[in-house]
C-alpha positions in Angstrom: -28.4 15.2 -31.7 -24.7 15.5 -32.2 -24.3 17.5 -28.8 -26.3 15.0 -27.0 -24.0 12.3 -27.8 -20.9 14.3 -26.7 -22.7 15.3 -23.5 -23.5 11.5 -22.7 -20.1 10.5 -23.9 -18.4 13.0 -21.3 -20.7 11.9 -18.5 -19.5 8.3 -19.0 -15.8 9.4 -19.2 -16.2 11.6 -16.1 -17.4 8.4 -14.2 -14.9 6.2 -15.5 -12.2 8.5 -14.3 -13.8 9.0 -10.8 -13.8 5.0 -10.4 -10.5 4.8 -11.5 -9.2 7.5 -9.0 -10.9 5.9 -6.3 -9.6 2.5 -7.0 -6.1 3.7 -7.1 -6.6 5.7 -4.1 -7.7 2.5 -2.2 -4.8 0.5 -3.4 -2.3 3.1 -2.5 -3.5 3.7 1.0 -3.8 -0.1 1.5 -0.1 -0.4 0.5 0.7 2.4 2.8 -1.0 0.8 5.6 0.6 -2.6 4.8 3.8 -1.2 4.9 3.4 0.4 8.2 1.7 -2.7 9.5 4.3 -5.3 8.6 5.7 -5.7 12.2 2.6 -6.3 13.5 1.4 -8.9 11.2 4.8 -10.5 10.5 4.9 -10.1 6.7 8.5 -11.5 6.0 8.5 -10.1 2.4 8.2 -6.5 4.0 10.5 -7.2 6.9 13.5 -7.5 4.5 13.5 -3.9 3.9 14.8 -1.4 6.2 12.3 0.1 8.5 13.0 3.8 7.6 12.4 3.0 4.0 9.3 1.2 4.6 8.0 4.3 6.7 8.9 6.8 4.0 7.7 4.8 1.2 4.5 4.0 3.3 4.0 7.8 3.8 4.7 8.6 0.1 1.9 5.8 -0.7 -0.6 7.1 1.6 -0.1 11.0 0.5 -0.2 9.8 -3.0 -3.6 7.6 -2.3 -4.9 10.7 -0.6 -4.2 13.0 -3.6 -5.8 10.5 -5.8 -9.0 10.3 -3.6 -9.2 14.2 -3.8 -9.1 14.3 -7.5 -11.7 11.4 -7.8 -13.9 13.8 -5.3 -13.1 16.7 -7.2 -13.7 15.8 -10.7 -12.1 18.4 -12.3 -10.7 16.6 -15.5 
């Protein structure tokens, strides 16, 4: 009975971790895309930053988002 509870609890934890990783991946990738597309959509708050900084930081955000997506799909916690 105690083992059953632990397995159920672990399954719930794994689902929660996957949802968290997917959500964070979407947010980071969206931030990276937003930084790259600031010129196209004329986002003045982002245009104040140097173009090189925006591209480097956008690339880092997208790479980290891809890593979080990989962790969510792998489910090796």
